C-alpha positions in Angstrom: 58.0 23.7 -65.6 54.4 23.9 -66.2 51.9 24.8 -63.1 48.6 22.5 -62.8 46.1 25.1 -62.2 43.6 24.4 -59.1 40.6 22.7 -60.4 38.5 24.9 -57.9 35.3 22.7 -59.5 36.5 19.4 -58.5 37.5 20.4 -55.4 33.9 21.7 -54.8 32.1 18.3 -56.0 34.6 16.4 -53.7 33.7 18.5 -50.6 30.0 17.8 -51.7 30.4 14.1 -52.1 32.4 14.2 -48.7 29.4 15.7 -46.6 27.1 13.5 -48.4 28.9 10.8 -47.2 29.4 11.6 -43.7 26.2 12.4 -43.3 25.0 9.3 -44.8 27.1 7.7 -42.0 25.5 9.6 -39.1 21.9 8.9 -40.5 23.2 4.9 -40.7 24.4 4.9 -37.3 21.7 7.0 -35.5 19.1 4.8 -37.2 21.5 2.0 -35.7 21.5 3.0 -32.5 17.8 4.1 -32.2 16.9 0.7 -33.1 18.8 0.0 -29.9 16.3 2.1 -27.7 13.1 1.3 -25.7 11.1 4.0 -27.7 11.6 1.9 -31.0 11.1 -0.9 -29.6 8.3 -0.8 -28.3 6.5 0.5 -30.6 7.4 -2.5 -32.7 5.2 -4.3 -29.8 2.7 -1.5 -30.7 2.9 0.9 -28.0 1.7 4.6 -28.6 4.3 7.2 -28.5 2.5 8.5 -25.2 2.8 4.9 -23.7 5.9 4.4 -24.7 6.6 7.6 -22.3 4.3 6.0 -19.9 6.2 2.4 -19.5 9.8 4.4 -19.4 8.8 6.8 -16.8 7.6 4.2 -14.5 9.6 0.8 -15.4 12.6 0.3 -14.4 14.9 -1.4 -17.5 14.5 -5.1 -16.7 10.7 -4.7 -16.4 10.6 -3.2 -19.8 12.5 -5.7 -21.3 9.9 -8.1 -19.8 7.0 -6.5 -21.7 9.1 -6.8 -24.9 8.3 -10.4 -25.0 4.8 -10.1 -24.1 1.7 -8.8 -26.7 0.6 -5.6 -26.9 -1.8 -4.8 -24.6 -3.3 -1.5 -24.1 -4.4 -2.4 -20.2 -0.5 -2.6 -19.3 -0.2 1.1 -19.6 -3.0 1.9 -17.5 -1.9 -0.3 -14.8 1.2 1.2 -14.8 0.0 4.6 -15.0 -2.0 4.1 -11.3 -0.4 5.7 -8.5 0.1 2.3 -6.4 1.1 0.0 -9.0 3.4 -2.5 -8.2 5.0 -4.5 -11.5 5.3 -7.9 -9.8 0.9 -7.6 -9.5 1.1 -6.8 -13.4 0.3 -10.2 -14.8 -2.9 -10.5 -12.2 -4.0 -7.1 -12.6 -4.5 -7.9 -15.9 -6.0 -11.6 -15.3 -8.7 -10.0 -12.4 -9.9 -7.1 -15.3 -10.7 -10.0 -18.1 -12.3 -12.3 -15.5 -14.4 -9.6 -13.5 -14.9 -7.0 -16.6 -14.0 -4.2 -14.9 -12.5 -0.7 -16.1 -11.7 0.7 -12.7 -7.9 0.3 -13.0 -7.6 2.0 -9.4 -9.4 -0.2 -7.6 -8.1 -3.4 -9.6 -5.1 -2.3 -8.4 -5.6 -2.0 -4.8 -7.3 -5.4 -4.5 -5.0 -7.1 -5.6 -2.4 -5.3 -3.9 -4.2 -5.7 -0.8 -4.6 -9.3 -1.7 -8.6 -8.6 -1.2 -8.9 -10.8 -4.2 -8.6 -14.2 -2.4 -10.0 -16.3 -0.4 -8.8 -14.9 3.4 -9.3 -18.0 5.4 -7.4 -20.1 2.6 -4.6 -18.5 2.1 -2.9 -17.9 5.6 0.5 -16.4 5.9 2.5 -16.0 8.8 3.4 -12.5 9.6 6.6 -11.0 9.5 7.3 -9.9 13.3 10.5 -8.0 11.4 8.8 -5.1 10.3 8.0 -3.8 14.1 5.4 -1.2 14.7 4.6 -1.8 10.7 3.6 -5.6 10.7 0.3 -7.1 9.1 -2.1 -8.4 11.1 -5.2 -9.3 9.0 -7.5 -12.3 8.0 -4.6 -13.6 5.8 -1.5 -11.8 7.8 -1.6 -14.0 11.5 1.0 -14.1 14.2 1.8 -18.1 15.9 0.2 -18.9 19.4 3.3 -17.8 21.0 3.5 -14.5 20.2 3.6 -12.3 22.8 5.3 -8.5 22.5 8.5 -7.8 24.2 7.3 -4.1 25.6 3.3 -5.0 27.0 2.4 -3.3 30.1 -0.4 -2.4 31.8 -2.1 0.6 30.8 -2.2 3.0 34.0 -6.0 3.5 35.3 -5.9 7.1 34.7 -5.9 6.4 30.6 -7.4 3.0 30.8 -9.9 0.9 31.8 -9.2 -1.7 34.6 -6.8 -4.5 33.5 -5.9 -2.9 29.4 -2.6 -4.1 28.2 -0.5 -1.7 25.1 2.5 -1.9 24.0 5.0 0.6 25.7 6.3 2.5 23.0 2.3 3.2 21.7 1.1 3.6 25.4 3.8 6.6 25.7 2.0 8.2 22.2 -1.4 7.5 23.4 -0.8 9.7 26.7 0.4 12.1 25.2 -2.6 12.6 22.9 -5.1 11.9 25.7 -3.4 14.8 27.5 -3.4 17.1 24.7 -7.1 16.4 23.6 -7.9 18.0 27.2 -6.7 21.1 26.0 -9.1 21.1 23.0 -11.6 20.0 26.1 -12.0 16.6 25.4 -11.9 13.4 27.2 -10.6 9.7 26.4 -10.0 6.3 27.6 -8.2 3.1 26.6 -11.3 1.1 26.2 -9.4 -2.1 24.9 -6.0 -3.0 24.2 -3.6 -6.2 23.7 -5.2 -9.6 23.5 -3.0 -12.8 23.8 -4.0 -16.0 21.5 -5.6 -17.8 24.0 -8.0 -14.8 24.7 -8.9 -14.6 20.7 -9.9 -17.8 20.9 -11.7 -18.1 23.6 -13.3 -14.4 21.7 -13.8 -16.4 18.7 -15.1 -20.0 19.8 -17.9 -18.5 21.9 -19.2 -16.3 18.3 -18.8 -19.3 16.8 -20.9 -21.7 19.1 -23.6 -18.9 19.3 -24.1 -18.5 16.0 -21.5 -20.4 13.7 -18.3 -20.5 11.7 -19.4 -18.3 9.1 -20.8 -15.4 11.1 -17.7 -16.0 13.7 -15.5 -15.3 10.4 -17.6 -12.3 9.3 -17.4 -10.2 12.6 -14.4 -11.8 14.6 -11.0 -11.8 13.6 -9.4 -15.7 13.9 -7.0 -16.4 16.8 -3.8 -15.2 15.2 -5.0 -12.6 13.3 -6.1 -10.0 15.4 -4.8 -7.2 15.3 -5.1 -6.9 18.8 -2.3 -9.3 19.4 0.3 -6.7 18.3 -0.4 -4.7 21.4 -0.3 -1.4 19.0 -4.2 -2.3 18.2 -6.5 -0.3 20.7 -10.3 1.3 20.8 -9.8 4.9 22.3 -13.5 6.0 23.0 -14.8 9.5 24.4 -14.7 9.7 28.4 -18.6 8.9 29.8 -20.4 9.2 26.7 -21.8 7.0 24.1 -23.0 8.5 20.9 -25.8 6.9 18.6 -24.1 8.6 15.7 -20.5 8.6 16.6 -18.9 9.6 13.8 -20.7 12.9 14.3 -19.4 13.8 17.6 -16.7 16.3 17.8 -14.6 13.5 19.8 -14.3 11.5 16.6 -13.4 14.4 14.4 -10.5 15.8 16.7 -9.3 12.4 16.7 -9.8 12.4 12.9 -8.0 15.7 12.5 -5.2 14.4 15.2 -4.5 10.6 15.7 -2.0 10.4 12.9 0.3 13.4 14.4 0.7 11.0 16.9 1.3 8.3 14.8 -2.1 6.5 14.9 -4.2 5.6 11.8 -8.0 4.2 12.2 -7.4 0.5 11.5 -10.7 -0.4 9.8 -12.3 2.7 8.2 -15.7 2.3 6.3 -14.5 2.8 3.0 -12.4 0.4 2.6 -14.2 -2.4 4.2 -13.3 -5.0 0.5 -9.4 -4.5 1.8 -9.3 -5.3 5.1 -11.8 -7.5 5.3 -13.6 -6.5 8.6 -16.4 -3.8 9.2 -15.5 -0.4 10.3 -14.3 0.4 13.5 -15.5 3.9 14.8 -12.6 4.0 17.5 -10.3 1.4 16.6 -6.8 3.2 15.9 -3.7 1.4 15.7 0.0 2.5 16.2 2.5 2.5 12.4 4.7 5.7 13.8 4.3 9.4 12.6 5.6 8.8 9.0 3.7 5.9 7.5 0.4 7.2 9.9 0.9 10.7 8.2 1.4 9.3 4.4 -2.2 6.9 5.3 -4.0 9.8 6.6 -2.8 12.2 3.8 -3.2 9.9 0.6 -6.4 7.9 2.4 -5.6 4.5 2.3 -5.5 1.6 4.4 -3.0 0.0 6.3 -3.1 -3.0 4.1 -2.5 -0.6 0.9 0.7 1.3 2.6 1.8 -2.0 3.6 1.5 -3.5 0.0 3.2 -0.8 -1.7 5.2 1.2 0.9 6.9 -1.8 3.3 6.4 -5.1 1.3 6.6 -3.3 -2.4 9.3 -5.8 -3.4 
């Protein structure tokens, strides 16, 4: 019987070939799988590695799938990278930028999100009152003539001028804030509160007769579009004091530092007039609850911006 000698050389060659086949298979499988990834697909469209990273971090998969059917646009990743970016508004951002030739992405996002880019009077919408304390009323969103808040009450005379009504939810926090302000030697009083649709109509019509419709629309909310009708908006002023420069007063500074702690925001900030559609009102506050008020205060945004991003995001 002949014993065949084991051929180590052939065995070595076999192992090397086998390893090569395995490595090749792994590479082919890996390459096949890579071509299924967003990194590969977005790269084919034209996005850079940094842009792809932004898109993957900020967008949902279904949003990326939609982008794959669009032509590459360098502005897309820039808009996606903005803090208050909303995918549903992406096409509007891009169109607005091209039409107005602007480079301020953050400002464009704010304008589109709050619908401040459209004609306020030609695009009226009904306010979603189911949002409660977070319902939005402005030049676009309005309440119907029959809307009256369920918890409207008379404000006590020790906290308000005679005849002022306000939402009971807001009133409780207003009284708490006024009392706390007293401990810091500041006295405040409610100067204006809830207005009915009919009352706002009388004010608007009177202004219109005196100064014309254009001036009226610039200065006064149309009936149904006054935030006062929510019962959550009010004016609070220093008691028995009038200032030529109210924003330099200690009372105003106190409200700036503390109002949000009670759930209040400045409804019409001076630096947000393009977004709110109304001129700034120094003493005009609005109850939105402590959580929303804290975000609005800390992020230095107006209620329109908050509503678009945190309430009506989808």
